[in-house]
Structure formats: C-alpha cells, structure tokens
N, C-alpha and C positions, 0 to 999 in steps of 0.2 A: 365210667364215662367213656364214650367212644371218642378217641382223639381225631381231630380234624387233620387231614393230610393234604399236602399240596398236590395239585393235578400234574405239575411238571417239576423237574429238578430245578431248584432255585439258583443253581450255578450255571448250568449249560442249557436249560430249557427242554431237555429230553422228556417226552411224555411218559408218565409213570402210571397213568390210568387210561381207560378208553381203548379204542381200536389200535392206535399206535403203541400204547402201553403194552398191549398183548403181543404185538409184533416184536417190540424191543425185548420183551421178556424171553421170547424164543432165542434171541441172541445173547442171553445171559444178563440182561440189564434188570436190576431190582433196586429196592430202596436200601440206602446205606444203614448200617447198624448204629452209626454215630448220630445220624439225624435222618429220619425217614423221608424228609423233604429234599434230600440230596440223593442222586443215583449212585450206585456202587462204582460206576465207571469214573465219575469225578472223584470219588473217595479213593480209587486206586491210582489215578493218574494226576493227582494234585501236584502242581509244580513245587519243587523244593527250593529252599534257600532264599525265600523272600522276606525282606524286612518291611513290616507293615504296621500301621497303627491299629490297635485292637483293644478290646476291653476283655478283662478276665474276671471270672466269678469263682469263688470258692465258698462252699457251704457245707456245714457238718452239724451233727446233733450235739448239743451242749450236754456235758456230763455223761457221755456215752460209756466211758470205762466203768463208772460207778453203776450205771444202769445195767451193763452186762453182768456185773457181779451179782446184782440184785435179782435180775430176771432170768438169768441162765442163757445158754447159747441158743436154744430153740426159739424162745420168746424174743430174744434180741434180734435174731435173724429175721423174724416176722416184722419187727419194728423197722429195721433198716430197709427191708424190701418195700414196705409201704411208703417209707420216706422217699426212696429213690423213684418209685413209680410216680409219685406226686411231683417231685422235683423235675423229673424227666419231661412230664407234660408241660410244666411251666417254662422250662428252658426251650423246648422245641417250639412252643407257641411264640416265643420271642426270637426265633431264628438263631439259636445257639448251636454251636458244634460241641457236643459232649466229648471232652478230651479223655477223661478217665474217671473211674471210681476208685477211691482209696479208703478202705475200711468203711467208715460211716460218712465219708466226705465225697463230694463230687466237684470236679473242675470242669468249667465250660469256657469257651472262647467265642467272642462275637466279632464279626467282620471278616472272618476267615474260616472256611472258604466261601461262606455266603456273604456277599458284599452288603453292607448296611451302613449308610452314612450316619445314622442315629444309633450306632452300636452301644454307646455309653448309656443312652436311655433304655435300650433294649435290655442291657445287663442289669440296670437298676430296677427296671420293671419286673424282670424275672426274679430278682432277689426279693423284692417285696411280695411277689406272688407266692414264692416259696414260704415266706413267713405266714402269709394268710392261709395258704393251703395246709400248713401244718396244724392249724386249728381243727380242721375236719379229720385229719389223720389221728390227732390226739383223742378226739371224741369217739371215733370208731374203735380205737384200741383201748379206751378207758385209761389213758395215761396223760400226764402233763408233759408234753414234749416241747422243747425249745430248740431253735436253730440259731447258729451264728453264721453270718454271711459277710464276706468281704468282696468289694468290687474296686477295680483299679483300671485306669486307661493309660496306655503308653505304647512304645514301640517294642516289637519282639520279632525274632526270626521264626518263621513257621516252616515246617517241613517234616519229613519222615525220619524218625530216629529209631534205633533198635539193632537187633542182630540181623545177620543175613537172612535168617529164616522168618523173622517177624519184625516188621517195622510199623510203627504207629505215627499218625499225624499229630503233631503237638507244637507247642510254642515255647521258646526259650528267650528269657530276657528279664530285666528288672521288674517289669510290670507283673510278671507271673509271681515272682517272689513277694512283691508288695501285696498283691491280692491275698496270697496265702497268709502273710503276716497280719493283715487287717482282719481276716476271718478269725485268727487266733486271739486277737485283741478285742473283738466285738463282744458285747454283753449278750447273754442269752435272749433271744427274741429281737435282736438288733441287727441292722444293716450298717456296716461301716464302709463309707464311700470316700475315695480320695478326691482331692480338689478338681483334678482334670475331668474325671468322670461326672462329677457333680454339676459341671457347667451346663450339661444338656438337660438337667432336671431342676435347676435352681429356682425357676419360676414357679414350680409346684410347691416349693418349701421355702418361702421367703423368710420364715421365722427362724430358720436354722442359721447358726453362726459357726464359722470354721474353728477348728481346734488343731493346735500344733502338737503332733504326737511323735514321741521318740520311738522309732521302729528299729528293731534289731537288724543289723546289716546295712542300714542306711545312715550315712554320716550326718545328714541334716534332718531336722524335724520335718515330718510329712504333714501337709494340710489335709485334714479329714473332716467329714461330716457324719454325724450319728443320726440315723433315721430309726426311731423307736415306734412302738405300736401306736402311741398317741399321735405322733406326727403322721403316720399313715392314715389314721382315721380322719384327721383334719385337712388332709391334702385335697386340693380341688380336683374335680373330675377332669382328667386329661382329655385334650382334643383327640377324638378317634383318629388313628393313623390308618392309611390304606392297608388292607389285609393282603399281605404278599401271598398267602395261600389261596386266595380266591382269584387272583390275577392269572390270566393265561397268556403266555407269550406265543408269538407266531413261531411255529416249528419250521425252521429253514432247512435248506438242503444240507448245509454244513453240519447241523445238529444230527440229522438222520445218518449222514455218512460217518460221523464220529461215533455214533451209537453202534452202528453195525460193524465198522472196521476197527474201532478202538483207537489207541494212540497212534499218531502219525508215524512215529519212529518204527512201530511194528510193521506198518505197510512198506516203509522204505526198505527195511531189512529183508522183507520177504520178496518184494517185486522188483526192486531196482536191479539186482544182479541178473534178473531175466533179460532186462533190456540190454545189459552189457554183453551177455552171452549171444543175444541176437545179432549185435553188431559184429562180434567175432565170427558168428556163423556165416555172415555174408562175406566178410573180408577173407576168411580162411577156408570157405566152403570148398573151393577148387583144390585145396591142398590136403585137407584132412577129412576123411570120411565121417569122423565123429562130429565135427562142426557142420558138415554138410547135412547131417540128419536134422540139425536145428533149423535148417533153411527150408525144410519141407513145409508146404503151405499149411497142412493140417496141424503142424506144431507151431510154425512161425506166427501165423495170424492171431490165434488165440493168445499166445504169449505176448505179442505186441499190444493187443487190446488191454490185457490185464496190466501190463507194465505202464502203459500210458495212463490208464485209469488210476493206478496206484500213485503215480507221480502227481497227477492233478489233484487227487484227494489229499495227498501230503501237503501240497502248497495251499490248497483251499482251507484245510483244517488249521494250518499254521496261521493263516491270515485271520480266520475266525477266532483262533485262540487269543490273538491280540485284542480283539473286541470284547473278550470275556474278562479282561483284567479289571480289577476293582478300580472304580473311579474315585476321585477326590482323596486318594490316599497314596503317598509316595511308595513306589515299589522298586526295589533294587534286585536285579537279576545277578546271580553269581556268574563267574567266568565259565564254570562248567555248564550252566544253563545256556549261556549265549553260544558256547561252542556246540552244544547239542542241537540247538535250533539251526545254527548255520550248517551243521553236518547234514541234517535231515533235508533242509532246503537245497543244499548243494547236490546231494545224492539224487534228489527228485529231478532237478534241472538236468543233471548228467544223464539220467534215464531217458528223458525226453530227447536229448541230443543224440543218444545212442540209437534210439528208434528211428529218428530222422536220418541218421547216417546209414543205418541198415537199409532203409527204404531207398535212399539215394543210390547206394552201391548196387542193390538188387535190380533197380530199374535202369539207371543211366550208365553204370559201369559194366555190369554183366549183361545188360540188354535183355532182361527177362521180364515177363509179365508179373505183375504183383501177385496174381493168383495162380502162378505156375506151381504145379504140384511139387517139384523138386528141381535140384540142379542136374 
C-alpha cells in the first residue's frame, strides 16, 4: 500500500512536494525519518527543553521471546519487520512522531513536534489501528500474532538527548513510564488506556468502566480502561476528522527564508560580525590600512546588504517561530532557550545599528559618497 504523504511539513509549512518542494530539496530539505510529514529542518532544529502535554504510545508483539525461540532469527526478523511497517503506517496516519524502536516494540509521541489538540484521540486511534492491522499481517505470514498496546496522556519534557555525536528527539516524564507499564500489563490483543487519554474517546465506548490498576513505580492506583477486540467491533463509527495531510497552508515568506537559510542563530553567527567589521572599517579606516580595505565600495556594499538581510531574517524568523508554538498547551521555555533567543535578537539588532553607524560615519563624518570606491 502506498502511504499518503503530506504536501507540506505539518510543523512549519515548508513545501515537500511540487515546484517549491523541488526548490527546497536543492537546499537540503527533505522528509524526516521520524515522520515523513515533517521536514528534516524541523527535525534538526526542534526547540529543546519544553514541558508540554502529550500522549505516548507503546506497542509490542505479545510472546515475542517464545516466538523467536520457535521461529528462529531469520523468520522472527521478517515478522518484526512486517509489524513495524504496518505500525509505522498507522502511527504516521495519526500524526505521531516515532520516537524509537526497541526490539519488537515501538514508542511514539503525539502533540510534539506536530501540534494536535486531539492528541489522545490520535494515540488511541493509532493503537486500535495497530491491533486491526495486525490481523492482515498475521494472515499474510500464516501466524497468530497479537500485540499489546499502552496509551497514556500527561506532561513531559521534550528535547534532544544523547551524546555530542548523536542526539535524538525524545520525551522524558511519568507519562512515558506509565505508557510503557500499561503496554506491559495489557493482555494480548488489548489496548490499555489511562483515564486522562480516555476522556477524548469515552463517547465511543460508553460501555467501558474504569479499573484501578496498581502500576509498578506509581504510589497510587492508576485509572485505566481496557479496549478489547469486541469493544472495537461494537464502537460507533467516529465522526470523520479533517485530514491534516490534505490541507495546504499558505507558504509565507518566513517559511521560505527559514527553509533556505536554516536556523536564525546560524545566520546571526555568520553575518552579524560582518556588520560589526563594517562599522570598524569606517571608524578606523583613516588609521589602519586593513580596516580601510573593508571600506572599499566593492566590499562594503555587498557586505552591508548581506548583513542587513541576515539581521532582518533573524528577527523575522524569531517572530515567525513564536507563531509556530503549539496552541492550547502550556509550554515552558528553559533559561537557556530564553537566553539563546535574546542573544540572537540582540545580535541582529546590533548588526542593524552597526550598519547604520557605518553609513552615517561614511557620509556625514567623512563626507564621502556612499558609492565612493575607497577612502
């Protein structure tokens, strides 16, 4: 089955197909390996240290150890590969960000980095889709495969963790541990959902009653709901939700600039010192031949234009970045994040002031034409 892909990145709106998609591909923009509906730029520049409400899903094959001993490594590898392919399709279809694969298990998070107010419904729908999809996988392989799935909703800190050489985007918090524990406690063929996640789908399963479950690592019993195969068959047909993959956003100037130039901090680091050197070039041009060289029109004017453009792009992308923050979910920025944003904004403003100062000195103090070839 050919998987349906989003026309644009679901985080920033960058075109991934069509003429703009071809243009952006030249600048190194492609689909993320974690979710092809997200661009690799967003995958690489996702903000760290955010505390956000999200839903977490864990799914694995029941009895996998026994099955491996019985089938052998080659056949077991084929089974897991088919399971992951099917699970991957269901997860991406419901806007999940696939965090990691662990043996025969998969972990996915919802509402980060792809914003989704109905993230608990998306996680539960994906969980049920995995259970249903496993029937086709079992039939094609001639095996009786069962999965256990756990879904939980809560707050977690999302960001990049790992060694200096490799860092992966992941979530840390009690909700991750709870989803993992629920997956382990679920019966084969069952989806175990915590009470908070169940609130978004309870109208579909009015017959289900809560169960207080003792979960290892949690002091108090956890309210959970068990959704079995019979419950899935008797569930009413859900009201179709707007398809986020079919919707196309307007690709604004900020998106294009971010796609081509990348993270604003990169532009500031590259271009802002040029503006500072330009200011020194005018101030000290009469004293030092080295700085006087910078004041030559053929060098000064291009550098000025690039420095001003870089500073404006910085400020514009920072402003656009604020509008991309997830809505309806509390987000906490770390002190490091705030300092980083302030540094980029301050350096950009200083660049503009340096260029203005250089122009003022060149024209009004030194009395030279703006287009004069040199001092």
